[in-house]
C-alpha distance (Angstrom), angle and dihedral (degrees) to the residues before:
residue distance angle dihedral
M1 . . .
Q2 3.85 . .
L3 3.74 123.6 .
H4 3.84 102.9 -98.4
L5 3.78 102.3 -161.1
V6 3.80 106.5 116.8
D7 3.81 118.2 -173.1
N8 3.80 89.9 -33.1
M9 3.88 89.4 -50.5
W10 3.83 122.4 126.3
K11 3.80 119.1 -119.5
C12 3.80 126.0 -159.2
L13 3.74 111.2 -125.7
N14 3.80 91.4 -149.5
C15 3.86 104.5 52.1
G16 3.82 102.2 5.4
T17 3.84 95.6 -118.8
V18 3.79 111.7 157.4
H19 3.78 120.1 -135.7
A20 3.78 131.0 -161.4
E21 3.83 88.6 -132.3
R22 3.73 136.4 -2.3
P23 3.84 111.1 -70.7
N24 3.78 129.3 -158.1
F25 3.81 86.6 -113.1
C26 3.90 135.0 -5.0
N27 3.87 107.9 -85.0
N28 3.85 88.7 -148.2
C29 3.74 105.0 49.2
G30 3.86 104.6 7.1
L31 3.78 99.1 -119.3
V32 3.80 110.3 162.6
Q33 3.88 118.0 -125.6
A34 3.67 120.9 -140.1
G35 3.81 114.9 -124.7
R36 3.76 132.9 -156.6
G37 3.77 110.5 -49.2
T38 3.79 96.3 7.1
H39 3.85 90.7 125.8
E40 3.88 88.3 56.1
K41 3.78 91.2 46.6
Y42 3.77 93.9 50.8
R43 3.83 91.8 48.2
I44 3.79 92.7 54.1
L45 3.76 89.5 47.8
E46 3.86 92.6 50.0
D47 3.82 91.6 43.7
Y48 3.84 90.2 57.2
C49 3.89 101.4 39.1
R50 3.71 90.6 55.0
P51 3.90 102.7 59.9
L52 3.82 89.3 32.3
S53 3.77 92.9 58.8
L54 3.82 91.9 41.3
I55 3.81 92.4 53.4
M56 3.82 89.8 46.7
R57 3.83 93.2 51.2
N58 3.82 92.6 46.5
N59 3.75 86.3 56.2
N60 3.85 97.4 42.3
I61 3.70 92.3 -117.9
T62 3.83 117.1 151.3
H63 3.70 110.4 -133.9
Y64 3.74 139.9 -178.1
F65 3.83 131.5 -146.4
I66 3.89 105.3 -155.3
D67 3.74 119.6 -170.2
A68 3.82 105.4 -166.6
C69 3.89 94.7 -172.9
A70 3.85 99.0 30.4
G71 3.73 101.4 168.9
S72 3.86 121.0 -168.8
G73 3.75 101.5 -36.6
R74 3.71 94.8 -121.6
V75 3.84 118.6 43.7
Q76 3.79 136.7 -162.0
A77 3.87 108.8 -97.8
Y78 3.86 118.0 -113.7
D79 3.87 88.6 -118.5
D80 3.88 88.9 49.3
K81 3.84 93.0 -129.9
G82 3.68 94.2 125.4
L83 3.85 147.7 -47.1
I84 3.79 121.1 -58.0
D85 3.85 133.3 -164.3
G86 3.78 111.1 -86.0
S87 3.81 125.5 -155.2
P88 3.84 95.9 -76.3
I89 3.82 92.8 53.8
I90 3.78 90.4 45.3
M91 3.73 92.0 53.3
S92 3.79 92.4 44.0
K93 3.84 95.7 51.7
T94 3.75 88.7 51.2
R95 3.73 89.9 85.3
E96 3.81 92.5 56.8
W97 3.81 89.2 49.8
V98 3.79 92.9 52.0
E99 3.84 91.5 45.0
A100 3.70 90.3 55.8
R101 3.73 95.7 51.7
I102 3.72 107.8 32.8
V103 3.95 112.6 107.4
D104 3.81 98.6 -152.2
K105 3.77 103.3 57.4
T106 3.72 90.7 -177.0
K107 3.73 92.9 73.8
P108 3.83 106.8 102.1
Q109 3.70 121.9 -117.5
Q110 3.86 108.8 -93.2
A111 3.86 103.0 179.1
N112 3.76 123.1 105.3
C113 3.75 129.0 175.1
I114 3.89 129.4 -150.1
F115 3.77 119.5 -174.5
I116 3.85 124.3 -170.8
E117 3.73 122.7 -163.8
I118 3.94 128.8 170.0
N119 3.81 102.2 -168.6
P120 3.81 109.5 89.6
R121 3.81 95.3 -148.3
T122 3.80 93.5 44.7
Y123 3.76 91.5 45.6
K124 3.88 90.5 55.8
L125 3.93 89.1 55.4
L126 3.84 88.3 47.0
E127 3.77 90.1 54.8
E128 3.94 91.9 47.7
S129 3.71 93.4 47.3
T130 3.90 98.5 47.5
C131 3.67 104.1 31.9
N132 3.76 96.2 100.4
F133 3.86 93.5 54.7
P134 3.68 117.8 95.0
N135 3.87 125.5 -122.4
C136 3.80 92.1 17.1
E137 3.78 118.9 139.8
R138 3.76 121.7 -167.6
I139 3.69 124.3 -160.6
F140 3.81 123.5 -167.2
G141 3.83 109.5 -150.4
D142 3.83 149.3 61.5
C143 3.88 112.3 -41.3
N144 3.78 87.5 -141.7
Q145 3.67 87.6 71.3
A146 3.82 102.1 27.0
L147 3.85 101.5 46.8
P148 3.76 97.2 57.9
K149 3.81 90.5 48.4
I150 3.78 90.7 51.3
L151 3.88 91.4 50.5
D152 3.75 88.8 48.4
R153 3.85 90.6 53.5
L154 3.82 93.1 46.5
D155 3.81 90.3 50.4
S156 3.68 92.2 52.1
E157 3.81 90.2 65.9
R158 3.74 122.2 100.3
R159 3.70 94.9 -115.2
K160 3.81 109.2 30.5
P161 3.70 107.5 -126.3
F162 3.92 124.8 -136.7
A163 3.74 117.0 -100.2
F164 3.86 124.3 -158.7
I165 3.83 102.6 -168.3
Y166 3.85 119.5 -161.9
V167 3.85 115.6 -162.7
D168 3.78 113.0 -173.9
P169 3.75 111.0 158.8
F170 3.87 131.2 169.4
G171 3.80 101.8 -100.1
L172 3.89 107.6 -43.3
G173 3.80 89.3 -16.4
D174 3.78 133.4 -90.8
P175 3.02 97.1 -93.3
P176 3.70 92.5 21.5
I177 3.83 119.3 -111.3
M178 3.88 103.1 -102.5
M179 3.68 125.1 -132.5
E180 3.82 92.8 -122.5
T181 3.85 90.7 54.9
L182 3.76 93.1 52.0
K183 3.75 92.3 42.5
R184 3.88 89.9 55.3
V185 3.84 87.5 53.8
L186 3.74 95.8 47.1
E187 3.71 96.5 47.4
R188 3.76 95.4 51.9
D189 3.78 122.5 100.1
Y190 3.80 122.4 -131.9
T191 3.84 89.1 33.9
E192 3.76 137.4 123.1
L193 3.69 121.9 -167.6
F194 3.85 123.4 -151.5
I195 3.90 109.3 -175.5
Q196 3.67 135.9 175.6
L197 3.83 111.5 -135.7
T198 3.76 112.3 -163.2
V199 3.79 107.9 -150.0
D200 3.84 92.5 -150.5
G201 3.70 89.2 51.2
L202 3.78 92.4 52.3
I203 3.82 92.1 46.4
R204 3.85 89.8 48.5
A205 3.75 93.2 51.6
S206 3.84 91.5 47.4
G207 3.81 88.4 49.7
W208 3.78 87.9 67.1
L209 3.75 93.6 59.3
P210 3.77 95.7 90.4
H211 3.75 89.2 60.1
R212 3.82 95.8 62.4
N213 3.74 87.5 101.5
S214 3.88 97.5 40.8
K215 3.75 119.8 140.7
D216 3.81 86.7 -135.2
P217 3.77 107.7 89.4
A218 3.84 91.9 -152.9
K219 3.85 93.3 53.2
R220 3.85 91.5 43.5
K221 3.87 91.6 50.2
K222 3.81 93.5 49.3
A223 3.85 91.2 45.0
E224 3.73 91.0 53.0
S225 3.82 90.6 47.5
F226 3.82 90.1 55.3
C227 3.73 90.7 43.9
N228 3.88 92.7 54.2
T229 3.81 90.3 50.6
L230 3.79 90.5 49.7
R231 3.84 89.4 46.5
L232 3.80 91.7 60.5
F233 3.81 91.9 61.4
I234 3.81 99.4 33.0
G235 3.74 97.6 40.1
D236 3.86 131.8 -129.0
D237 3.71 91.0 -86.9
G238 3.88 93.6 55.3
I239 3.78 103.8 36.2
D240 3.81 96.5 87.0
E241 3.76 93.2 46.9
Y242 3.93 89.3 48.0
C243 3.76 92.2 50.2
N244 3.77 94.5 46.7
G245 3.91 88.5 46.4
W246 3.79 94.5 48.8
E247 3.72 92.7 63.5
K248 3.82 91.0 49.7
W249 3.77 102.1 42.0
R250 3.73 118.8 103.0
E251 3.85 119.1 -117.0
G252 3.72 92.2 -108.8
E253 3.79 95.8 57.7
K254 3.70 104.5 35.6
E255 3.77 94.6 92.3
G256 3.73 95.5 51.2
K257 3.78 94.6 45.0
A258 3.75 92.9 46.3
L259 3.81 90.4 52.0
Q260 3.76 93.5 52.2
Y261 3.81 92.3 49.0
Y262 3.84 87.0 51.2
I263 3.78 93.6 49.4
S264 3.82 94.3 45.3
G265 3.74 91.0 51.9
L266 3.84 91.2 54.3
T267 3.92 89.8 56.9
K268 3.86 86.1 71.4
Y269 3.81 85.8 73.1
F270 3.76 105.2 23.1
P271 3.87 125.4 34.7
H272 3.92 93.2 -160.3
I273 3.80 119.5 60.1
E274 3.76 132.1 167.6
Y275 3.71 128.5 178.6
V276 3.72 140.1 172.7
G277 3.86 133.6 -171.3
I278 3.81 117.4 -119.1
P279 2.97 130.3 -112.4
L280 3.74 87.1 46.6
G281 3.78 113.6 -111.6
S282 3.75 95.1 11.0
A283 3.75 117.9 145.3
S284 3.92 86.1 -146.1
P285 3.69 109.6 35.6
A286 3.75 118.6 -159.1
Y287 3.86 89.2 -141.7
Y288 3.78 144.5 -20.6
L289 3.74 128.9 -116.0
V290 3.87 108.7 -140.6
Y291 3.79 119.4 -163.9
T292 3.80 120.4 -167.0
T293 3.73 129.1 -172.9
R294 3.85 141.8 155.6
N295 3.80 90.1 -146.6
D296 3.77 120.6 88.0
T297 3.80 92.7 -156.4
G298 3.80 90.1 57.4
R299 3.91 89.1 48.1
K300 3.81 91.7 54.2
I301 3.85 92.7 47.1
M302 3.80 91.6 51.3
Q303 3.78 92.5 41.9
G304 3.87 89.0 54.3
I305 3.82 91.7 48.3
I306 3.82 92.7 51.8
T307 3.70 93.8 45.4
K308 3.81 91.0 51.1
A309 3.76 91.0 47.5
K310 3.81 93.8 54.1
R311 3.78 90.2 55.9
């Protein structure tokens, strides 16, 4: 693989398109670009999906790995030396890992994967990179529309299957992940949520709060939309306190306080929550990975993975 930096420009390793600066994904072919700490994020995801699936198969429990913002399957590495497995590939390969380690080979495979992607070019790459993996379903469209339908379908089964849902959008999402979508996930039993919280996105959303009473209807509508999203995580009881605090908090403390409100709001739905800043050990994380579960065993597994990663 040749070095692809050309006169300080950025070159896509898939199609060769040159960009003036590093994009989230190639505008020509849709290849997703890894960011700071992406390798660490994927390692944590892989280290959790494997034991989770092994436990589920040992107990004959059908389970689904659902990637709500799947991307291109393989992504361009942050150091630009090649392509690496993205979250859909990691989830798909979990079946092989479990098969190699399970003692009772007579137990049927129970893992299924569902990948949702809205960008048509990125979706095409997703299809190409995952087409040879069994029990993988790909859905082209907006996860706000697709994810609730998937969960309705799973809930119609005689024995409701377990769902591990991974939500990893760019920023707040494009389109943004809607309050109703996340609420449907949070309120479902037999579900774990692993979500990327972009700190800048949370701060930008909070920055709109002072405009809730704006005389400009467009500003007021956008501010209310962001407020409703924040209300999902913070809760109706805490949203007014959060809004009042936001305007009073100093710049240096807004990130930490906003994160704590976010986490405390999730405890309304899940008693066990683990989170970690990415890149690991950074004083100013680009984002946080937030894991939620109702199962103490899952919490202990993720806690151990995060502790190991930090070392």
